[in-house]
Legacy VTK file of the C-alpha trace (Angstrom):
# vtk DataFile Version 3.0
C-alpha trace
ASCII
DATASET POLYDATA
POINTS 502 float
112.844 87.756 81.777
111.893 84.176 82.757
110.197 83.485 86.169
110.854 79.874 87.455
107.811 77.788 88.332
106.693 79.283 91.799
103.908 81.088 93.649
103.090 83.800 95.808
100.519 85.811 97.865
99.029 89.188 97.268
98.789 91.264 100.449
99.292 95.130 100.847
101.079 96.072 103.915
98.139 98.137 105.317
96.171 94.866 105.606
98.657 93.626 108.161
97.510 93.295 111.770
98.843 95.388 114.568
97.665 97.825 117.393
97.488 101.407 115.765
94.879 100.930 112.988
97.024 100.060 110.021
99.442 97.508 108.899
102.995 98.538 109.348
106.679 97.611 108.546
107.449 95.933 111.858
107.108 92.594 113.620
103.825 91.618 111.984
105.382 92.151 108.405
108.315 89.863 109.541
105.714 87.408 110.743
103.968 87.449 107.434
107.185 86.725 105.666
107.881 83.815 108.008
104.473 82.429 107.295
105.018 82.792 103.512
108.447 80.807 103.881
106.648 78.140 105.895
103.995 77.981 103.220
106.647 77.470 100.566
105.970 80.714 98.845
108.546 82.564 96.782
106.754 85.751 96.351
105.026 88.528 98.364
103.212 90.874 96.061
102.238 94.414 97.382
100.313 97.491 95.862
102.010 100.804 95.392
103.773 102.057 98.512
103.492 105.794 97.878
101.821 108.351 100.018
98.132 108.501 99.500
95.779 111.363 99.259
92.099 111.844 98.880
90.353 108.581 98.572
93.277 106.824 100.139
94.061 104.779 96.962
97.558 103.493 96.614
97.202 104.314 92.916
96.871 107.870 93.501
99.910 109.105 95.341
101.376 112.366 96.123
104.699 110.911 94.592
105.823 108.057 92.316
109.122 107.863 94.454
108.083 108.494 97.944
106.933 105.939 100.610
103.644 105.920 102.593
104.355 107.411 106.256
101.368 105.575 107.467
103.315 102.222 106.936
106.144 103.383 109.294
106.103 101.184 112.411
105.880 103.187 115.600
107.213 100.299 117.740
110.413 100.279 115.900
110.826 104.187 116.417
110.198 103.474 120.179
112.709 100.813 120.346
115.256 103.385 118.483
114.624 105.984 120.950
112.699 108.421 118.543
109.356 107.926 120.662
109.159 107.670 124.447
106.735 105.745 126.491
104.858 108.972 127.225
104.057 109.443 123.646
101.847 106.426 123.710
99.760 107.748 126.808
96.761 108.528 124.577
96.059 106.020 121.767
92.815 106.057 119.945
90.676 102.927 120.002
91.366 101.506 116.580
89.206 98.865 115.085
91.214 95.742 114.250
89.334 94.964 111.001
89.493 98.107 109.069
91.812 100.810 108.412
90.509 104.399 109.597
92.519 106.665 107.118
91.017 109.836 108.651
92.330 108.800 112.196
95.748 107.703 110.794
96.032 111.165 109.156
95.621 113.019 112.460
97.080 110.686 115.150
99.928 109.005 113.266
101.168 112.348 111.764
101.221 113.549 115.431
103.481 110.685 116.289
105.644 111.246 113.412
105.966 114.925 114.367
107.317 113.760 117.741
109.692 111.454 116.315
111.181 114.185 114.071
111.108 116.744 117.008
113.110 114.211 119.204
115.837 114.143 116.286
115.764 117.793 115.460
116.373 118.630 119.137
119.421 116.396 119.336
117.955 112.925 120.055
119.060 109.695 118.183
122.040 111.508 116.512
123.510 108.080 115.660
120.902 108.272 112.749
122.480 111.498 111.342
125.158 109.896 109.039
122.649 107.464 107.592
120.074 110.317 106.996
122.444 112.596 105.344
123.608 109.746 103.173
119.881 109.158 102.347
119.228 112.811 101.474
122.172 112.971 99.037
121.356 109.573 97.349
117.601 110.394 96.736
118.020 114.057 96.148
116.796 113.694 92.493
113.249 113.247 93.660
113.306 113.825 97.476
114.084 117.477 97.259
111.072 118.413 95.022
108.826 115.825 96.851
109.721 117.512 100.403
109.210 120.998 98.946
105.920 119.907 97.546
104.515 118.523 100.621
105.696 121.448 102.841
104.000 123.921 100.403
100.897 121.731 100.285
100.699 122.104 104.050
101.139 125.552 103.997
98.565 126.201 101.350
96.070 124.225 103.621
96.067 121.024 101.391
95.143 122.780 98.147
96.415 121.205 94.965
99.568 122.675 93.467
97.568 124.189 90.483
95.584 126.416 92.989
98.641 127.930 94.535
99.799 131.554 93.753
101.174 131.724 90.109
104.771 132.074 90.968
104.949 128.904 93.222
102.646 126.901 90.954
104.948 127.759 88.008
108.183 127.211 90.076
109.754 130.610 89.537
113.150 130.457 90.937
112.661 133.276 93.377
109.430 131.962 94.662
111.103 128.439 95.316
114.239 129.976 96.914
111.938 131.961 99.278
109.720 128.816 100.144
112.862 126.842 100.903
113.911 129.352 103.339
110.682 130.017 105.026
109.678 126.219 105.203
113.266 124.588 105.997
111.837 122.838 109.126
108.900 121.221 107.399
110.965 120.187 104.567
113.462 118.596 106.648
110.727 117.056 108.621
109.269 115.393 105.190
112.829 114.087 104.288
113.271 112.656 107.852
109.965 110.702 107.593
110.968 109.330 104.193
114.218 108.282 105.691
112.450 106.322 108.233
110.120 104.624 105.720
112.944 103.629 103.427
115.119 102.449 106.348
112.096 100.108 107.550
111.160 98.948 103.951
114.761 98.034 103.260
115.058 95.953 106.572
111.754 94.070 105.610
112.955 93.494 102.144
116.390 92.138 103.561
114.495 89.993 106.036
112.463 88.632 103.178
115.453 88.013 101.001
117.034 85.895 103.835
113.982 83.625 103.881
114.098 83.344 100.002
110.955 85.484 99.569
111.144 87.923 96.730
108.864 91.037 96.514
106.710 91.936 93.780
106.168 95.811 93.566
103.495 97.822 91.617
103.923 100.821 89.527
100.809 102.740 88.445
101.318 103.748 84.904
100.090 107.268 85.428
100.854 109.682 88.368
98.254 111.550 90.410
97.221 114.999 89.173
98.112 116.368 92.721
101.653 115.064 93.003
105.185 116.346 93.086
105.832 114.487 89.941
103.194 116.723 87.957
104.208 119.833 89.705
107.889 119.457 89.126
107.876 117.978 85.548
105.025 119.916 83.955
106.651 119.683 80.556
106.333 115.857 80.770
102.631 116.060 80.808
99.789 117.924 78.954
99.007 120.904 81.006
97.847 124.590 80.047
99.474 127.802 81.263
97.307 127.660 84.456
98.473 124.232 85.394
95.291 122.653 84.495
95.307 119.272 82.312
94.121 119.530 78.879
93.335 115.782 78.750
93.353 113.234 81.488
93.471 109.393 81.760
90.875 106.648 82.096
89.573 103.566 80.378
86.380 103.135 78.123
83.422 101.337 79.236
84.366 97.734 80.403
83.749 94.875 82.784
83.767 97.150 85.753
81.840 100.130 84.375
79.283 100.959 81.717
80.557 104.586 81.412
84.191 103.508 81.636
86.472 104.913 84.389
87.481 108.589 84.634
90.729 108.481 86.510
91.695 112.014 85.954
95.554 111.524 85.851
97.589 113.724 83.573
98.693 112.171 80.538
102.218 111.998 79.290
103.713 114.312 76.610
105.672 111.351 74.932
107.404 113.786 72.397
108.790 115.825 75.303
109.878 112.602 77.081
111.560 111.210 74.066
113.433 114.526 73.461
114.781 114.290 77.173
115.979 110.571 76.544
113.026 109.351 78.787
115.091 110.381 81.776
112.177 110.608 84.060
111.038 106.916 83.291
114.656 105.719 83.739
114.797 107.326 87.179
111.283 105.869 88.044
112.160 102.290 87.179
115.629 102.763 88.771
113.821 103.888 92.049
111.278 100.973 91.894
114.026 98.231 91.466
115.612 99.561 94.713
112.682 98.602 96.511
111.340 95.303 94.641
112.537 92.328 93.036
109.878 92.263 90.371
107.681 95.179 89.327
104.015 94.899 87.927
103.066 97.697 85.762
99.455 98.571 86.188
97.515 99.355 82.942
100.416 98.197 80.794
98.360 98.800 77.738
98.815 102.547 78.281
102.215 102.079 77.053
100.855 101.223 73.516
97.926 103.795 73.572
96.195 105.746 76.135
92.479 106.481 76.570
92.553 110.299 76.270
89.572 112.177 77.892
89.134 115.776 77.179
89.350 117.838 80.436
86.946 118.618 81.950
84.425 115.470 81.356
81.931 113.916 83.544
82.603 110.381 82.244
85.105 108.407 80.148
82.741 107.753 77.394
83.847 110.607 75.194
87.585 109.538 75.049
89.791 108.134 72.244
92.816 105.953 72.047
95.852 107.904 71.345
99.150 106.134 70.559
102.072 106.134 73.095
105.834 105.713 73.004
106.209 102.546 74.994
108.554 100.928 72.509
110.989 103.681 72.400
110.699 104.261 76.179
111.490 100.690 77.305
114.375 100.442 74.959
115.710 103.419 76.614
115.289 102.168 79.963
116.519 98.559 79.123
119.639 100.230 77.695
120.247 102.293 80.836
119.307 99.639 83.372
119.572 96.184 81.557
116.961 93.433 81.577
113.897 94.721 83.304
112.073 92.313 85.794
108.684 93.451 84.855
105.253 91.889 84.935
102.746 93.521 82.473
99.293 94.061 83.593
97.723 93.316 80.168
94.027 92.999 81.189
91.133 94.851 79.646
90.920 95.869 75.856
94.144 94.233 74.702
95.128 94.843 71.011
97.970 93.343 68.686
100.088 96.484 69.411
99.885 95.837 73.198
100.776 92.080 72.671
103.679 93.136 70.402
105.037 95.611 72.962
104.774 93.034 75.628
106.387 90.181 73.855
108.996 92.226 72.195
110.692 92.924 75.634
109.786 89.482 76.939
107.526 90.752 79.936
105.113 88.133 81.296
101.479 89.280 81.129
98.725 88.524 83.400
95.609 86.136 83.512
92.789 86.255 86.074
90.672 83.023 86.523
87.568 84.904 87.726
87.486 86.292 84.170
87.654 82.857 82.454
84.017 81.711 82.482
81.956 84.552 81.169
79.799 84.752 77.912
78.301 81.892 75.778
81.183 80.304 74.028
83.907 80.552 76.753
86.170 77.874 75.341
88.039 80.525 73.565
88.572 82.745 76.612
92.373 83.411 77.033
92.192 82.999 80.755
91.065 79.444 80.743
93.932 77.373 82.329
94.385 75.300 79.186
94.924 78.769 77.134
97.560 80.109 79.468
101.102 80.645 78.536
104.241 79.536 80.609
105.552 83.126 80.403
102.606 84.320 82.381
101.294 85.270 85.870
98.044 83.808 86.749
95.735 85.000 89.620
92.567 83.762 91.030
91.613 87.422 91.389
93.215 90.768 92.125
92.988 93.667 94.403
90.088 95.003 91.933
88.136 91.896 92.005
85.762 90.497 94.658
87.291 87.799 96.722
87.000 84.475 95.040
84.537 83.184 97.400
82.485 86.541 97.086
82.596 86.126 93.350
81.069 82.756 93.313
78.459 84.035 95.750
77.433 87.015 93.231
78.418 85.309 89.854
75.817 85.289 86.907
74.251 81.835 86.469
75.877 81.648 83.056
79.226 81.979 84.650
78.493 79.253 87.188
77.163 77.031 84.469
80.195 77.418 82.536
82.562 76.627 85.467
80.467 73.452 86.232
80.622 72.500 82.546
84.514 73.095 82.286
85.199 71.314 85.540
82.531 68.664 85.765
82.085 69.736 89.320
79.573 71.429 91.407
81.442 73.487 93.955
79.700 75.030 97.090
80.482 78.483 98.586
82.942 76.793 100.908
84.813 74.772 98.243
85.040 77.149 95.199
87.974 79.299 96.386
90.224 76.512 97.184
89.227 74.805 93.861
89.948 77.940 91.756
93.129 78.307 93.655
94.189 74.831 92.629
93.351 75.407 89.023
95.633 78.429 89.278
98.557 76.417 90.900
98.064 73.513 88.495
98.227 75.858 85.409
101.307 75.969 83.229
101.845 79.764 84.079
105.240 80.083 85.615
103.898 82.090 88.571
100.584 81.833 90.381
99.672 84.506 92.710
96.586 84.493 95.016
95.092 87.137 97.374
95.447 86.370 100.929
91.710 86.695 101.129
91.408 83.592 98.967
93.835 81.627 100.978
91.625 82.410 103.975
88.568 81.587 102.038
86.777 85.008 102.908
83.826 86.497 101.408
82.962 89.978 99.898
83.373 91.651 103.355
87.136 91.114 102.688
87.236 92.711 99.276
90.049 95.305 98.924
88.706 97.580 96.283
85.557 98.227 94.145
86.655 100.211 90.969
84.856 103.299 90.083
83.818 103.836 93.534
84.980 105.833 96.642
84.355 105.532 100.327
85.363 103.569 103.553
84.816 100.402 101.991
87.939 100.540 99.618
91.478 99.823 100.698
90.829 99.375 104.327
90.534 95.608 104.669
92.780 93.871 107.321
93.415 90.272 108.369
93.476 89.364 112.109
96.611 88.353 114.107
95.338 84.675 114.512
94.344 84.147 110.846
97.694 82.963 109.626
97.594 79.529 111.340
100.360 76.826 110.904
97.438 74.688 109.496
96.751 77.172 106.696
100.542 77.284 105.844
100.755 73.570 105.763
97.703 73.454 103.388
99.157 76.044 101.175
102.590 74.262 101.136
101.217 70.993 100.202
99.142 72.698 97.339
102.443 74.343 96.360
104.391 71.098 96.363
102.025 69.009 94.588
101.715 71.589 91.626
105.624 71.705 91.326
105.861 75.334 92.722
107.660 74.855 96.030
110.216 77.468 96.838
LINES 1 503
502 0 1 2 3 4 5 6 7 8 9 10 11 12 13 14 15 16 17 18 19 20 21 22 23 24 25 26 27 28 29 30 31 32 33 34 35 36 37 38 39 40 41 42 43 44 45 46 47 48 49 50 51 52 53 54 55 56 57 58 59 60 61 62 63 64 65 66 67 68 69 70 71 72 73 74 75 76 77 78 79 80 81 82 83 84 85 86 87 88 89 90 91 92 93 94 95 96 97 98 99 100 101 102 103 104 105 106 107 108 109 110 111 112 113 114 115 116 117 118 119 120 121 122 123 124 125 126 127 128 129 130 131 132 133 134 135 136 137 138 139 140 141 142 143 144 145 146 147 148 149 150 151 152 153 154 155 156 157 158 159 160 161 162 163 164 165 166 167 168 169 170 171 172 173 174 175 176 177 178 179 180 181 182 183 184 185 186 187 188 189 190 191 192 193 194 195 196 197 198 199 200 201 202 203 204 205 206 207 208 209 210 211 212 213 214 215 216 217 218 219 220 221 222 223 224 225 226 227 228 229 230 231 232 233 234 235 236 237 238 239 240 241 242 243 244 245 246 247 248 249 250 251 252 253 254 255 256 257 258 259 260 261 262 263 264 265 266 267 268 269 270 271 272 273 274 275 276 277 278 279 280 281 282 283 284 285 286 287 288 289 290 291 292 293 294 295 296 297 298 299 300 301 302 303 304 305 306 307 308 309 310 311 312 313 314 315 316 317 318 319 320 321 322 323 324 325 326 327 328 329 330 331 332 333 334 335 336 337 338 339 340 341 342 343 344 345 346 347 348 349 350 351 352 353 354 355 356 357 358 359 360 361 362 363 364 365 366 367 368 369 370 371 372 373 374 375 376 377 378 379 380 381 382 383 384 385 386 387 388 389 390 391 392 393 394 395 396 397 398 399 400 401 402 403 404 405 406 407 408 409 410 411 412 413 414 415 416 417 418 419 420 421 422 423 424 425 426 427 428 429 430 431 432 433 434 435 436 437 438 439 440 441 442 443 444 445 446 447 448 449 450 451 452 453 454 455 456 457 458 459 460 461 462 463 464 465 466 467 468 469 470 471 472 473 474 475 476 477 478 479 480 481 482 483 484 485 486 487 488 489 490 491 492 493 494 495 496 497 498 499 500 501
């Protein structure tokens, strides 16, 4: 796959402004697309859109296929008659700058309950043909996901491997009994998913009309507590009790001296190969229904995974175990054709990872914030002069500090290296624009910058600090007045001067 010389902005939809405490797929999403088009941008990059659980990370979702109900726009439901004026009588006082996921879990789910109740009791029946078609089209994942979520709720939120054995192990009689007893909650889950996909497809169509493509994101692993793990146990390493025998993570690195213990179940590649990699084919097929390009997070896991015995306190005691990415991607390409994939090839990259990436022609990634560390930084692969055309360059990603914040907290050696490389002495105010220009001027075909860098925001706007949990992660939102015509004009000028204008 070859990407034309172009640029884009990274922003997760939860970070959009709006009155109900979290970004949504409504008018503000369309305004952002309009602003991107005005700024000459060809791409809007998002993070995974799945339903989040504990920790609120979009990289730990209850399903690799489902959408996040928190993103459903309530004003659209109001306009469509699924919500009434009276439903908005009591609205919490949401802060405009941060997402309160706990409040979303309670209040927004209540609003979605009302929308479903309206439909279930005979309202908005014009939606029925489209809803029935959606259920039939997405049944391969939707049936298991809806049953999983209904069962999870019936078990007080417990993970699936803490359910009674018959349900945990998906015995036919237990599942039939559950489908009968939980028919209404199951249908509710399906209806909410229908609303999400209806709204997302409308946003994507709106973006396409304005020549803005959407870059999605696939976490390489699924969450331990997910419908994917529960419904496909033979595709992972589990014992007879549903406990993982090994889990995923990464060894000590830039972000953590003890590595990162993610806890995701690891793939049983031999079983996947025996089944023709059907699960992966369906996963990529589902993603390509939603996105124009797909970024694969932790791509190196397709060459080898950091396998950590379960249970473990840290990721230190893991080891690299080969994976079957070569065979899997060949099977997916045979089934679906050329794959519009971006490989997140950061971290510990070995020749087998590079070969896998290059054999399939996937563009890799470079992050300029990583370009200036160490003593002899001239050999750093992320320096602009060392980048490749078939590559995507970022000033930073969702896991980095904002570029302004990075400069504030950078080591003196890094600052010295940057000054030496550029023959400049940037200030806190000028550094982010300078690094953005370096990204745009590079030979990489695609340059992407987080909106926080476009707005020149500091550490207070950081999206995620890897290896940590708490209300500082995944909560940042921009304000309605931040996307000014002047900022769009400045970005358009930079885009035009560097030959990236959409």
